PDB file of the backbone (N, CA, C, O) and the ligand in Angstrom, with CONECT records:
HET     ZN  A 101       1
ATOM      1  N   MET A   1     109.551  99.662  98.144  1.00  0.00           N
ATOM      2  CA  MET A   1     109.732  99.698  99.548  1.00  0.00           C
ATOM      3  C   MET A   1     108.396  99.579 100.335  1.00  0.00           C
ATOM      4  O   MET A   1     107.343  99.796  99.736  1.00  0.00           O
ATOM      5  N   ILE A   2     108.396  99.237 101.676  1.00  0.00           N
ATOM      6  CA  ILE A   2     107.180  99.095 102.348  1.00  0.00           C
ATOM      7  C   ILE A   2     106.516 100.457 102.439  1.00  0.00           C
ATOM      8  O   ILE A   2     107.143 101.456 102.790  1.00  0.00           O
ATOM      9  N   ASP A   3     105.271 100.471 102.124  1.00  0.00           N
ATOM     10  CA  ASP A   3     104.491 101.712 102.273  1.00  0.00           C
ATOM     11  C   ASP A   3     104.058 101.924 103.722  1.00  0.00           C
ATOM     12  O   ASP A   3     103.005 101.421 104.113  1.00  0.00           O
ATOM     13  N   GLY A   4     104.822 102.642 104.526  1.00  0.00           N
ATOM     14  CA  GLY A   4     104.575 102.861 105.923  1.00  0.00           C
ATOM     15  C   GLY A   4     103.310 103.664 106.153  1.00  0.00           C
ATOM     16  O   GLY A   4     102.659 103.535 107.190  1.00  0.00           O
ATOM     17  N   THR A   5     102.941 104.551 105.112  1.00  0.00           N
ATOM     18  CA  THR A   5     101.900 105.458 105.396  1.00  0.00           C
ATOM     19  C   THR A   5     100.543 104.765 105.165  1.00  0.00           C
ATOM     20  O   THR A   5      99.484 105.349 105.397  1.00  0.00           O
ATOM     21  N   ALA A   6     100.604 103.508 104.704  1.00  0.00           N
ATOM     22  CA  ALA A   6      99.341 102.662 104.437  1.00  0.00           C
ATOM     23  C   ALA A   6      99.284 101.480 105.273  1.00  0.00           C
ATOM     24  O   ALA A   6      98.473 100.596 104.995  1.00  0.00           O
ATOM     25  N   SER A   7     100.124 101.361 106.350  1.00  0.00           N
ATOM     26  CA  SER A   7     100.056 100.191 107.176  1.00  0.00           C
ATOM     27  C   SER A   7      98.776  99.948 107.853  1.00  0.00           C
ATOM     28  O   SER A   7      98.166 100.923 108.290  1.00  0.00           O
ATOM     29  N   VAL A   8      98.325  98.845 107.984  1.00  0.00           N
ATOM     30  CA  VAL A   8      97.132  98.566 108.592  1.00  0.00           C
ATOM     31  C   VAL A   8      97.309  97.692 109.853  1.00  0.00           C
ATOM     32  O   VAL A   8      97.791  96.565 109.742  1.00  0.00           O
ATOM     33  N   LYS A   9      96.943  98.171 111.008  1.00  0.00           N
ATOM     34  CA  LYS A   9      97.091  97.596 112.346  1.00  0.00           C
ATOM     35  C   LYS A   9      96.016  96.728 112.707  1.00  0.00           C
ATOM     36  O   LYS A   9      94.887  97.218 112.740  1.00  0.00           O
ATOM     37  N   ARG A  10      96.185  95.447 113.000  1.00  0.00           N
ATOM     38  CA  ARG A  10      95.019  94.605 113.614  1.00  0.00           C
ATOM     39  C   ARG A  10      95.549  93.969 114.936  1.00  0.00           C
ATOM     40  O   ARG A  10      95.981  92.820 115.024  1.00  0.00           O
ATOM     41  N   GLY A  11      95.456  94.884 115.960  1.00  0.00           N
ATOM     42  CA  GLY A  11      96.015  94.328 117.225  1.00  0.00           C
ATOM     43  C   GLY A  11      97.466  94.443 117.210  1.00  0.00           C
ATOM     44  O   GLY A  11      98.005  95.541 117.065  1.00  0.00           O
ATOM     45  N   LEU A  12      98.199  93.242 117.369  1.00  0.00           N
ATOM     46  CA  LEU A  12      99.564  93.240 117.288  1.00  0.00           C
ATOM     47  C   LEU A  12      99.998  92.826 115.900  1.00  0.00           C
ATOM     48  O   LEU A  12     101.202  92.707 115.671  1.00  0.00           O
ATOM     49  N   GLY A  13      99.030  92.582 114.889  1.00  0.00           N
ATOM     50  CA  GLY A  13      99.418  92.102 113.672  1.00  0.00           C
ATOM     51  C   GLY A  13      99.265  93.372 112.698  1.00  0.00           C
ATOM     52  O   GLY A  13      98.520  94.328 112.916  1.00  0.00           O
ATOM     53  N   TRP A  14     100.102  93.210 111.588  1.00  0.00           N
ATOM     54  CA  TRP A  14     100.083  94.288 110.711  1.00  0.00           C
ATOM     55  C   TRP A  14      99.855  93.771 109.236  1.00  0.00           C
ATOM     56  O   TRP A  14     100.210  92.631 108.934  1.00  0.00           O
ATOM     57  N   GLN A  15      99.280  94.591 108.344  1.00  0.00           N
ATOM     58  CA  GLN A  15      99.166  94.391 107.022  1.00  0.00           C
ATOM     59  C   GLN A  15      99.910  95.506 106.231  1.00  0.00           C
ATOM     60  O   GLN A  15      99.687  96.692 106.475  1.00  0.00           O
ATOM     61  N   GLU A  16     100.766  95.123 105.314  1.00  0.00           N
ATOM     62  CA  GLU A  16     101.589  96.043 104.671  1.00  0.00           C
ATOM     63  C   GLU A  16     101.542  95.926 103.115  1.00  0.00           C
ATOM     64  O   GLU A  16     101.180  94.885 102.566  1.00  0.00           O
ATOM     65  N   ARG A  17     101.900  96.968 102.475  1.00  0.00           N
ATOM     66  CA  ARG A  17     101.870  96.799 100.956  1.00  0.00           C
ATOM     67  C   ARG A  17     103.199  97.506 100.426  1.00  0.00           C
ATOM     68  O   ARG A  17     103.797  98.366 101.073  1.00  0.00           O
ATOM     69  N   LEU A  18     103.546  97.091  99.312  1.00  0.00           N
ATOM     70  CA  LEU A  18     104.856  97.675  98.649  1.00  0.00           C
ATOM     71  C   LEU A  18     104.407  98.899  97.755  1.00  0.00           C
ATOM     72  O   LEU A  18     103.347  98.955  97.131  1.00  0.00           O
ATOM     73  N   ARG A  19     105.358  99.837  97.795  1.00  0.00           N
ATOM     74  CA  ARG A  19     105.162 101.065  96.919  1.00  0.00           C
ATOM     75  C   ARG A  19     106.536 101.230  96.218  1.00  0.00           C
ATOM     76  O   ARG A  19     107.607 101.211  96.825  1.00  0.00           O
ATOM     77  N   CYS A  20     106.397 101.398  94.851  1.00  0.00           N
ATOM     78  CA  CYS A  20     107.587 101.631  94.083  1.00  0.00           C
ATOM     79  C   CYS A  20     108.147 103.014  94.327  1.00  0.00           C
ATOM     80  O   CYS A  20     107.337 103.940  94.359  1.00  0.00           O
ATOM     81  N   THR A  21     109.377 103.259  94.494  1.00  0.00           N
ATOM     82  CA  THR A  21     109.894 104.618  94.686  1.00  0.00           C
ATOM     83  C   THR A  21     110.095 105.462  93.305  1.00  0.00           C
ATOM     84  O   THR A  21     110.296 106.676  93.268  1.00  0.00           O
ATOM     85  N   LYS A  22     110.006 104.624  92.215  1.00  0.00           N
ATOM     86  CA  LYS A  22     110.307 105.315  90.901  1.00  0.00           C
ATOM     87  C   LYS A  22     109.079 105.692  90.177  1.00  0.00           C
ATOM     88  O   LYS A  22     109.056 106.671  89.431  1.00  0.00           O
ATOM     89  N   CYS A  23     107.987 104.881  90.397  1.00  0.00           N
ATOM     90  CA  CYS A  23     106.761 105.129  89.733  1.00  0.00           C
ATOM     91  C   CYS A  23     105.633 105.118  90.741  1.00  0.00           C
ATOM     92  O   CYS A  23     105.964 105.051  91.924  1.00  0.00           O
ATOM     93  N   ARG A  24     104.321 105.175  90.433  1.00  0.00           N
ATOM     94  CA  ARG A  24     103.293 105.349  91.416  1.00  0.00           C
ATOM     95  C   ARG A  24     102.735 104.027  91.693  1.00  0.00           C
ATOM     96  O   ARG A  24     101.666 104.012  92.303  1.00  0.00           O
ATOM     97  N   TYR A  25     103.261 102.921  91.359  1.00  0.00           N
ATOM     98  CA  TYR A  25     102.771 101.635  91.623  1.00  0.00           C
ATOM     99  C   TYR A  25     102.730 101.346  93.173  1.00  0.00           C
ATOM    100  O   TYR A  25     103.684 101.622  93.901  1.00  0.00           O
ATOM    101  N   VAL A  26     101.584 100.783  93.620  1.00  0.00           N
ATOM    102  CA  VAL A  26     101.411 100.224  94.952  1.00  0.00           C
ATOM    103  C   VAL A  26     100.733  98.950  94.764  1.00  0.00           C
ATOM    104  O   VAL A  26      99.773  98.788  94.010  1.00  0.00           O
ATOM    105  N   GLY A  27     101.314  97.993  95.532  1.00  0.00           N
ATOM    106  CA  GLY A  27     100.791  96.645  95.509  1.00  0.00           C
ATOM    107  C   GLY A  27      99.558  96.427  96.523  1.00  0.00           C
ATOM    108  O   GLY A  27      99.120  97.365  97.189  1.00  0.00           O
ATOM    109  N   ASN A  28      99.061  95.206  96.589  1.00  0.00           N
ATOM    110  CA  ASN A  28      98.052  94.863  97.517  1.00  0.00           C
ATOM    111  C   ASN A  28      98.586  94.717  98.908  1.00  0.00           C
ATOM    112  O   ASN A  28      99.768  94.458  99.131  1.00  0.00           O
ATOM    113  N   HIS A  29      97.622  94.902  99.897  1.00  0.00           N
ATOM    114  CA  HIS A  29      98.032  94.672 101.244  1.00  0.00           C
ATOM    115  C   HIS A  29      98.221  93.138 101.504  1.00  0.00           C
ATOM    116  O   HIS A  29      97.486  92.282 101.013  1.00  0.00           O
ATOM    117  N   TYR A  30      99.274  92.883 102.320  1.00  0.00           N
ATOM    118  CA  TYR A  30      99.432  91.428 102.655  1.00  0.00           C
ATOM    119  C   TYR A  30      99.505  91.377 104.151  1.00  0.00           C
ATOM    120  O   TYR A  30     100.097  92.211 104.836  1.00  0.00           O
ATOM    121  N   LYS A  31      98.854  90.328 104.607  1.00  0.00           N
ATOM    122  CA  LYS A  31      98.848  90.152 106.062  1.00  0.00           C
ATOM    123  C   LYS A  31     100.236  89.555 106.593  1.00  0.00           C
ATOM    124  O   LYS A  31     100.658  88.528 106.060  1.00  0.00           O
ATOM    125  N   LEU A  32     100.884  90.099 107.516  1.00  0.00           N
ATOM    126  CA  LEU A  32     102.112  89.762 108.096  1.00  0.00           C
ATOM    127  C   LEU A  32     101.863  88.802 109.318  1.00  0.00           C
ATOM    128  O   LEU A  32     102.721  88.685 110.192  1.00  0.00           O
ATOM    129  N   TYR A  33     100.829  88.209 109.355  1.00  0.00           N
ATOM    130  CA  TYR A  33     100.415  87.315 110.531  1.00  0.00           C
ATOM    131  C   TYR A  33      99.690  86.134 110.001  1.00  0.00           C
ATOM    132  O   TYR A  33      99.214  86.099 108.866  1.00  0.00           O
ATOM    133  N   ASN A  34      99.624  85.181 110.853  1.00  0.00           N
ATOM    134  CA  ASN A  34      98.881  83.942 110.550  1.00  0.00           C
ATOM    135  C   ASN A  34      97.437  84.144 111.136  1.00  0.00           C
ATOM    136  O   ASN A  34      97.226  84.711 112.208  1.00  0.00           O
ATOM    137  N   LYS A  35      96.466  83.620 110.318  1.00  0.00           N
ATOM    138  CA  LYS A  35      95.072  83.725 110.769  1.00  0.00           C
ATOM    139  C   LYS A  35      94.615  82.429 111.442  1.00  0.00           C
ATOM    140  O   LYS A  35      95.138  81.348 111.170  1.00  0.00           O
ATOM    141  N   VAL A  36      93.626  82.566 112.326  1.00  0.00           N
ATOM    142  CA  VAL A  36      92.991  81.571 113.051  1.00  0.00           C
ATOM    143  C   VAL A  36      92.035  80.953 112.051  1.00  0.00           C
ATOM    144  O   VAL A  36      91.177  81.654 111.515  1.00  0.00           O
ATOM    145  N   GLU A  37      92.154  79.670 111.787  1.00  0.00           N
ATOM    146  CA  GLU A  37      91.282  79.007 110.760  1.00  0.00           C
ATOM    147  C   GLU A  37      89.910  78.699 111.504  1.00  0.00           C
ATOM    148  O   GLU A  37      89.927  78.241 112.647  1.00  0.00           O
ATOM    149  N   ARG A  38      88.791  78.944 110.872  1.00  0.00           N
ATOM    150  CA  ARG A  38      87.465  78.705 111.418  1.00  0.00           C
ATOM    151  C   ARG A  38      86.482  78.800 110.324  1.00  0.00           C
ATOM    152  O   ARG A  38      86.790  79.355 109.269  1.00  0.00           O
ATOM    153  N   LYS A  39      85.250  78.261 110.528  1.00  0.00           N
ATOM    154  CA  LYS A  39      84.144  78.327 109.460  1.00  0.00           C
ATOM    155  C   LYS A  39      83.389  79.553 109.689  1.00  0.00           C
ATOM    156  O   LYS A  39      83.495  80.223 110.717  1.00  0.00           O
ATOM    157  N   GLY A  40      82.620  79.833 108.703  1.00  0.00           N
ATOM    158  CA  GLY A  40      81.669  81.001 108.787  1.00  0.00           C
ATOM    159  C   GLY A  40      82.268  82.228 108.190  1.00  0.00           C
ATOM    160  O   GLY A  40      83.395  82.244 107.695  1.00  0.00           O
ATOM    161  N   PHE A  41      81.460  83.269 108.257  1.00  0.00           N
ATOM    162  CA  PHE A  41      81.806  84.575 107.668  1.00  0.00           C
ATOM    163  C   PHE A  41      82.612  85.443 108.598  1.00  0.00           C
ATOM    164  O   PHE A  41      82.785  85.058 109.755  1.00  0.00           O
ATOM    165  N   GLY A  42      83.051  86.433 108.239  1.00  0.00           N
ATOM    166  CA  GLY A  42      83.652  87.548 108.959  1.00  0.00           C
ATOM    167  C   GLY A  42      85.227  87.500 108.943  1.00  0.00           C
ATOM    168  O   GLY A  42      85.819  86.521 108.487  1.00  0.00           O
ATOM    169  N   ARG A  43      85.813  88.480 109.405  1.00  0.00           N
ATOM    170  CA  ARG A  43      87.328  88.501 109.468  1.00  0.00           C
ATOM    171  C   ARG A  43      87.977  87.536 110.354  1.00  0.00           C
ATOM    172  O   ARG A  43      87.529  87.448 111.497  1.00  0.00           O
ATOM    173  N   ARG A  44      88.962  86.799 110.005  1.00  0.00           N
ATOM    174  CA  ARG A  44      89.632  85.923 110.744  1.00  0.00           C
ATOM    175  C   ARG A  44      90.584  86.605 111.769  1.00  0.00           C
ATOM    176  O   ARG A  44      91.367  87.490 111.422  1.00  0.00           O
ATOM    177  N   ALA A  45      90.483  86.166 113.010  1.00  0.00           N
ATOM    178  CA  ALA A  45      91.427  86.748 113.991  1.00  0.00           C
ATOM    179  C   ALA A  45      92.847  86.323 113.681  1.00  0.00           C
ATOM    180  O   ALA A  45      93.140  85.264 113.126  1.00  0.00           O
ATOM    181  N   ALA A  46      93.764  87.313 114.119  1.00  0.00           N
ATOM    182  CA  ALA A  46      95.306  86.928 114.058  1.00  0.00           C
ATOM    183  C   ALA A  46      95.667  86.053 115.118  1.00  0.00           C
ATOM    184  O   ALA A  46      95.255  86.247 116.262  1.00  0.00           O
ATOM    185  N   GLN A  47      96.441  85.063 114.804  1.00  0.00           N
ATOM    186  CA  GLN A  47      96.835  84.079 115.928  1.00  0.00           C
ATOM    187  C   GLN A  47      97.590  84.826 116.959  1.00  0.00           C
ATOM    188  O   GLN A  47      97.505  84.413 118.115  1.00  0.00           O
ATOM    189  N   ILE A  48      98.352  85.913 116.696  1.00  0.00           N
ATOM    190  CA  ILE A  48      99.157  86.587 117.716  1.00  0.00           C
ATOM    191  C   ILE A  48      98.173  87.358 118.660  1.00  0.00           C
ATOM    192  O   ILE A  48      98.428  87.540 119.850  1.00  0.00           O
ATOM    193  N   ASN A  49      97.018  87.803 118.040  1.00  0.00           N
ATOM    194  CA  ASN A  49      96.267  88.459 119.043  1.00  0.00           C
ATOM    195  C   ASN A  49      95.392  87.515 119.925  1.00  0.00           C
ATOM    196  O   ASN A  49      95.073  87.886 121.055  1.00  0.00           O
ATOM    197  N   VAL A  50      94.991  86.289 119.434  1.00  0.00           N
ATOM    198  CA  VAL A  50      94.277  85.272 120.228  1.00  0.00           C
ATOM    199  C   VAL A  50      95.259  84.900 121.289  1.00  0.00           C
ATOM    200  O   VAL A  50      94.902  84.873 122.466  1.00  0.00           O
ATOM    201  N   GLY A  51      96.479  84.612 120.929  1.00  0.00           N
ATOM    202  CA  GLY A  51      97.560  84.200 121.884  1.00  0.00           C
ATOM    203  C   GLY A  51      97.656  85.190 122.959  1.00  0.00           C
ATOM    204  O   GLY A  51      97.708  84.818 124.132  1.00  0.00           O
ATOM    205  N   LEU A  52      97.685  86.486 122.616  1.00  0.00           N
ATOM    206  CA  LEU A  52      97.776  87.719 123.540  1.00  0.00           C
ATOM    207  C   LEU A  52      96.649  87.573 124.577  1.00  0.00           C
ATOM    208  O   LEU A  52      96.843  87.665 125.789  1.00  0.00           O
ATOM    209  N   GLN A  53      95.345  87.315 123.950  1.00  0.00           N
ATOM    210  CA  GLN A  53      94.119  87.336 124.813  1.00  0.00           C
ATOM    211  C   GLN A  53      94.288  86.093 125.726  1.00  0.00           C
ATOM    212  O   GLN A  53      94.005  86.229 126.916  1.00  0.00           O
ATOM    213  N   ILE A  54      94.682  85.010 125.315  1.00  0.00           N
ATOM    214  CA  ILE A  54      94.737  83.859 126.193  1.00  0.00           C
ATOM    215  C   ILE A  54      95.759  84.127 127.232  1.00  0.00           C
ATOM    216  O   ILE A  54      95.521  83.737 128.375  1.00  0.00           O
ATOM    217  N   GLY A  55      96.895  84.761 126.968  1.00  0.00           N
ATOM    218  CA  GLY A  55      97.867  85.096 127.863  1.00  0.00           C
ATOM    219  C   GLY A  55      97.354  86.141 129.016  1.00  0.00           C
ATOM    220  O   GLY A  55      97.630  86.078 130.214  1.00  0.00           O
ATOM    221  N   ILE A  56      96.603  87.041 128.410  1.00  0.00           N
ATOM    222  CA  ILE A  56      96.069  88.028 129.456  1.00  0.00           C
ATOM    223  C   ILE A  56      94.984  87.352 130.324  1.00  0.00           C
ATOM    224  O   ILE A  56      94.896  87.601 131.526  1.00  0.00           O
ATOM    225  N   ALA A  57      94.140  86.469 129.673  1.00  0.00           N
ATOM    226  CA  ALA A  57      93.089  85.788 130.560  1.00  0.00           C
ATOM    227  C   ALA A  57      93.663  84.786 131.462  1.00  0.00           C
ATOM    228  O   ALA A  57      92.930  84.369 132.359  1.00  0.00           O
ATOM    229  N   SER A  58      94.796  84.358 131.373  1.00  0.00           N
ATOM    230  CA  SER A  58      95.396  83.241 132.147  1.00  0.00           C
ATOM    231  C   SER A  58      96.480  83.836 133.237  1.00  0.00           C
ATOM    232  O   SER A  58      97.015  83.120 134.084  1.00  0.00           O
ATOM    233  N   THR A  59      96.706  85.124 133.107  1.00  0.00           N
ATOM    234  CA  THR A  59      97.658  85.698 134.171  1.00  0.00           C
ATOM    235  C   THR A  59      96.881  86.831 134.851  1.00  0.00           C
ATOM    236  O   THR A  59      95.771  87.182 134.452  1.00  0.00           O
ATOM    237  N   SER A  60      97.469  87.351 135.825  1.00  0.00           N
ATOM    238  CA  SER A  60      96.833  88.520 136.682  1.00  0.00           C
ATOM    239  C   SER A  60      97.321  89.754 136.097  1.00  0.00           C
ATOM    240  O   SER A  60      97.000  90.787 136.684  1.00  0.00           O
ATOM    241  N   ILE A  61      98.050  89.850 135.029  1.00  0.00           N
ATOM    242  CA  ILE A  61      98.635  91.111 134.483  1.00  0.00           C
ATOM    243  C   ILE A  61      97.471  92.015 134.029  1.00  0.00           C
ATOM    244  O   ILE A  61      97.414  93.180 134.424  1.00  0.00           O
ATOM    245  N   GLY A  62      96.507  91.474 133.171  1.00  0.00           N
ATOM    246  CA  GLY A  62      95.436  92.342 132.749  1.00  0.00           C
ATOM    247  C   GLY A  62      95.749  93.227 131.604  1.00  0.00           C
ATOM    248  O   GLY A  62      96.908  93.364 131.212  1.00  0.00           O
ATOM    249  N   ASN A  63      94.745  93.831 131.059  1.00  0.00           N
ATOM    250  CA  ASN A  63      94.938  94.658 129.775  1.00  0.00           C
ATOM    251  C   ASN A  63      95.890  95.770 130.018  1.00  0.00           C
ATOM    252  O   ASN A  63      96.801  96.034 129.232  1.00  0.00           O
ATOM    253  N   THR A  64      95.663  96.427 131.133  1.00  0.00           N
ATOM    254  CA  THR A  64      96.461  97.732 131.363  1.00  0.00           C
ATOM    255  C   THR A  64      97.947  97.394 131.490  1.00  0.00           C
ATOM    256  O   THR A  64      98.809  98.038 130.894  1.00  0.00           O
ATOM    257  N   GLY A  65      98.222  96.317 132.323  1.00  0.00           N
ATOM    258  CA  GLY A  65      99.698  95.890 132.435  1.00  0.00           C
ATOM    259  C   GLY A  65     100.284  95.442 131.194  1.00  0.00           C
ATOM    260  O   GLY A  65     101.438  95.756 130.903  1.00  0.00           O
ATOM    261  N   THR A  66      99.478  94.646 130.357  1.00  0.00           N
ATOM    262  CA  THR A  66      99.984  94.271 129.098  1.00  0.00           C
ATOM    263  C   THR A  66     100.382  95.545 128.207  1.00  0.00           C
ATOM    264  O   THR A  66     101.452  95.629 127.603  1.00  0.00           O
ATOM    265  N   CYS A  67      99.397  96.509 128.204  1.00  0.00           N
ATOM    266  CA  CYS A  67      99.652  97.776 127.502  1.00  0.00           C
ATOM    267  C   CYS A  67     100.866  98.409 127.817  1.00  0.00           C
ATOM    268  O   CYS A  67     101.582  98.859 126.923  1.00  0.00           O
ATOM    269  N   ARG A  68     101.208  98.496 129.186  1.00  0.00           N
ATOM    270  CA  ARG A  68     102.322  99.126 129.650  1.00  0.00           C
ATOM    271  C   ARG A  68     103.657  98.334 129.287  1.00  0.00           C
ATOM    272  O   ARG A  68     104.685  98.943 128.993  1.00  0.00           O
ATOM    273  N   ILE A  69     103.590  97.044 129.322  1.00  0.00           N
ATOM    274  CA  ILE A  69     104.683  96.225 128.965  1.00  0.00           C
ATOM    275  C   ILE A  69     105.116  96.431 127.498  1.00  0.00           C
ATOM    276  O   ILE A  69     106.269  96.690 127.155  1.00  0.00           O
ATOM    277  N   LEU A  70     104.021  96.281 126.645  1.00  0.00           N
ATOM    278  CA  LEU A  70     104.187  96.543 125.253  1.00  0.00           C
ATOM    279  C   LEU A  70     104.834  97.876 124.930  1.00  0.00           C
ATOM    280  O   LEU A  70     105.779  97.968 124.147  1.00  0.00           O
ATOM    281  N   ASN A  71     104.245  98.991 125.615  1.00  0.00           N
ATOM    282  CA  ASN A  71     104.621 100.304 125.312  1.00  0.00           C
ATOM    283  C   ASN A  71     106.060 100.441 125.772  1.00  0.00           C
ATOM    284  O   ASN A  71     106.832 101.077 125.054  1.00  0.00           O
ATOM    285  N   THR A  72     106.451  99.949 126.806  1.00  0.00           N
ATOM    286  CA  THR A  72     107.810 100.147 127.288  1.00  0.00           C
ATOM    287  C   THR A  72     108.849  99.276 126.335  1.00  0.00           C
ATOM    288  O   THR A  72     110.024  99.636 126.257  1.00  0.00           O
ATOM    289  N   ALA A  73     108.447  98.307 125.733  1.00  0.00           N
ATOM    290  CA  ALA A  73     109.187  97.513 124.768  1.00  0.00           C
ATOM    291  C   ALA A  73     109.045  98.197 123.390  1.00  0.00           C
ATOM    292  O   ALA A  73     109.431  97.597 122.387  1.00  0.00           O
ATOM    293  N   ASN A  74     108.526  99.378 123.310  1.00  0.00           N
ATOM    294  CA  ASN A  74     108.503 100.077 122.010  1.00  0.00           C
ATOM    295  C   ASN A  74     107.604  99.331 121.067  1.00  0.00           C
ATOM    296  O   ASN A  74     107.871  99.335 119.866  1.00  0.00           O
ATOM    297  N   ILE A  75     106.576  98.705 121.522  1.00  0.00           N
ATOM    298  CA  ILE A  75     105.636  97.896 120.638  1.00  0.00           C
ATOM    299  C   ILE A  75     104.315  98.630 120.726  1.00  0.00           C
ATOM    300  O   ILE A  75     103.824  98.809 121.840  1.00  0.00           O
ATOM    301  N   ILE A  76     103.716  99.056 119.669  1.00  0.00           N
ATOM    302  CA  ILE A  76     102.461  99.783 119.676  1.00  0.00           C
ATOM    303  C   ILE A  76     101.411  98.750 120.133  1.00  0.00           C
ATOM    304  O   ILE A  76     101.195  97.722 119.492  1.00  0.00           O
ATOM    305  N   SER A  77     100.806  99.057 121.205  1.00  0.00           N
ATOM    306  CA  SER A  77      99.793  98.154 121.925  1.00  0.00           C
ATOM    307  C   SER A  77      98.495  98.178 121.191  1.00  0.00           C
ATOM    308  O   SER A  77      98.211  99.219 120.600  1.00  0.00           O
ATOM    309  N   PRO A  78      97.661  97.160 121.149  1.00  0.00           N
ATOM    310  CA  PRO A  78      96.338  97.257 120.679  1.00  0.00           C
ATOM    311  C   PRO A  78      95.512  98.212 121.480  1.00  0.00           C
ATOM    312  O   PRO A  78      95.852  98.506 122.626  1.00  0.00           O
ATOM    313  N   SER A  79      94.385  98.734 120.893  1.00  0.00           N
ATOM    314  CA  SER A  79      93.631  99.711 121.608  1.00  0.00           C
ATOM    315  C   SER A  79      92.893  98.920 122.660  1.00  0.00           C
ATOM    316  O   SER A  79      92.720  97.702 122.607  1.00  0.00           O
ATOM    317  N   LYS A  80      92.430  99.807 123.725  1.00  0.00           N
ATOM    318  CA  LYS A  80      91.715  99.153 124.972  1.00  0.00           C
ATOM    319  C   LYS A  80      90.534  98.476 124.428  1.00  0.00           C
ATOM    320  O   LYS A  80      90.278  97.335 124.812  1.00  0.00           O
ATOM    321  N   SER A  81      89.782  99.079 123.560  1.00  0.00           N
ATOM    322  CA  SER A  81      88.459  98.514 123.166  1.00  0.00           C
ATOM    323  C   SER A  81      88.750  97.158 122.387  1.00  0.00           C
ATOM    324  O   SER A  81      88.049  96.161 122.563  1.00  0.00           O
ATOM    325  N   PHE A  82      89.785  97.188 121.551  1.00  0.00           N
ATOM    326  CA  PHE A  82      90.133  95.945 120.872  1.00  0.00           C
ATOM    327  C   PHE A  82      90.386  94.738 121.879  1.00  0.00           C
ATOM    328  O   PHE A  82      89.837  93.644 121.752  1.00  0.00           O
ATOM    329  N   LYS A  83      91.253  95.051 122.864  1.00  0.00           N
ATOM    330  CA  LYS A  83      91.580  93.989 123.741  1.00  0.00           C
ATOM    331  C   LYS A  83      90.393  93.574 124.643  1.00  0.00           C
ATOM    332  O   LYS A  83      90.257  92.394 124.967  1.00  0.00           O
ATOM    333  N   GLN A  84      89.607  94.453 125.016  1.00  0.00           N
ATOM    334  CA  GLN A  84      88.428  94.158 125.727  1.00  0.00           C
ATOM    335  C   GLN A  84      87.488  93.154 124.954  1.00  0.00           C
ATOM    336  O   GLN A  84      87.055  92.121 125.464  1.00  0.00           O
ATOM    337  N   THR A  85      87.214  93.584 123.630  1.00  0.00           N
ATOM    338  CA  THR A  85      86.464  92.837 122.697  1.00  0.00           C
ATOM    339  C   THR A  85      87.049  91.394 122.665  1.00  0.00           C
ATOM    340  O   THR A  85      86.366  90.380 122.812  1.00  0.00           O
ATOM    341  N   GLY A  86      88.365  91.420 122.460  1.00  0.00           N
ATOM    342  CA  GLY A  86      89.053  89.990 122.347  1.00  0.00           C
ATOM    343  C   GLY A  86      89.004  89.168 123.482  1.00  0.00           C
ATOM    344  O   GLY A  86      88.859  87.949 123.402  1.00  0.00           O
ATOM    345  N   THR A  87      89.138  89.899 124.730  1.00  0.00           N
ATOM    346  CA  THR A  87      89.135  89.113 125.978  1.00  0.00           C
ATOM    347  C   THR A  87      87.644  88.498 126.031  1.00  0.00           C
ATOM    348  O   THR A  87      87.466  87.304 126.271  1.00  0.00           O
ATOM    349  N   ASN A  88      86.700  89.302 125.814  1.00  0.00           N
ATOM    350  CA  ASN A  88      85.233  88.820 125.900  1.00  0.00           C
ATOM    351  C   ASN A  88      85.013  87.679 124.995  1.00  0.00           C
ATOM    352  O   ASN A  88      84.285  86.770 125.395  1.00  0.00           O
ATOM    353  N   LYS A  89      85.611  87.602 123.694  1.00  0.00           N
ATOM    354  CA  LYS A  89      85.517  86.528 122.819  1.00  0.00           C
ATOM    355  C   LYS A  89      86.143  85.250 123.429  1.00  0.00           C
ATOM    356  O   LYS A  89      85.564  84.166 123.499  1.00  0.00           O
ATOM    357  N   ILE A  90      87.392  85.511 123.858  1.00  0.00           N
ATOM    358  CA  ILE A  90      88.135  84.361 124.457  1.00  0.00           C
ATOM    359  C   ILE A  90      87.440  83.714 125.601  1.00  0.00           C
ATOM    360  O   ILE A  90      87.392  82.490 125.720  1.00  0.00           O
ATOM    361  N   ILE A  91      86.863  84.607 126.500  1.00  0.00           N
ATOM    362  CA  ILE A  91      86.181  84.082 127.724  1.00  0.00           C
ATOM    363  C   ILE A  91      84.985  83.293 127.313  1.00  0.00           C
ATOM    364  O   ILE A  91      84.718  82.211 127.837  1.00  0.00           O
ATOM    365  N   ALA A  92      84.218  83.875 126.311  1.00  0.00           N
ATOM    366  CA  ALA A  92      83.016  83.215 125.753  1.00  0.00           C
ATOM    367  C   ALA A  92      83.354  81.825 125.135  1.00  0.00           C
ATOM    368  O   ALA A  92      82.630  80.844 125.307  1.00  0.00           O
ATOM    369  N   ALA A  93      84.548  81.804 124.373  1.00  0.00           N
ATOM    370  CA  ALA A  93      84.979  80.661 123.698  1.00  0.00           C
ATOM    371  C   ALA A  93      85.359  79.519 124.802  1.00  0.00           C
ATOM    372  O   ALA A  93      85.142  78.322 124.609  1.00  0.00           O
ATOM    373  N   LEU A  94      85.953  80.046 125.977  1.00  0.00           N
ATOM    374  CA  LEU A  94      86.521  79.123 126.997  1.00  0.00           C
ATOM    375  C   LEU A  94      85.236  78.535 127.758  1.00  0.00           C
ATOM    376  O   LEU A  94      85.309  77.415 128.265  1.00  0.00           O
ATOM    377  N   LEU A  95      84.131  79.245 127.831  1.00  0.00           N
ATOM    378  CA  LEU A  95      82.987  78.846 128.691  1.00  0.00           C
ATOM    379  C   LEU A  95      82.216  77.929 127.750  1.00  0.00           C
ATOM    380  O   LEU A  95      81.364  77.242 128.312  1.00  0.00           O
ATOM    381  N   LEU A  96      82.336  77.782 126.472  1.00  0.00           N
ATOM    382  CA  LEU A  96      81.458  76.974 125.607  1.00  0.00           C
ATOM    383  C   LEU A  96      81.843  75.583 125.801  1.00  0.00           C
ATOM    384  O   LEU A  96      81.260  74.689 125.188  1.00  0.00           O
TER     385      LEU A  96
HETATM  386 ZN    ZN A 101     107.900 101.408  89.640  1.00  0.00          ZN2+
END
């Protein structure tokens, strides 16, 4: 079964691993999202998070409004610092 105690949250993306209920086996974490392809080092952003940032940047809703919408839909929203960092990266990429 999915080991919910070891879930890793990356914004709106999740990484999960499997755990056996009969023995102590636990599998590797697997990303349940698609990554943005790019060159260079560092962790790849999840497409779902980049899409969210583009949506936030192109509407007047803003991070707080987005957070409220996600929470009322019972979706755990990304942290405020995460969204601000993402917004800054998107804006920087759009300005280049
Ligand atoms: Zn087992």
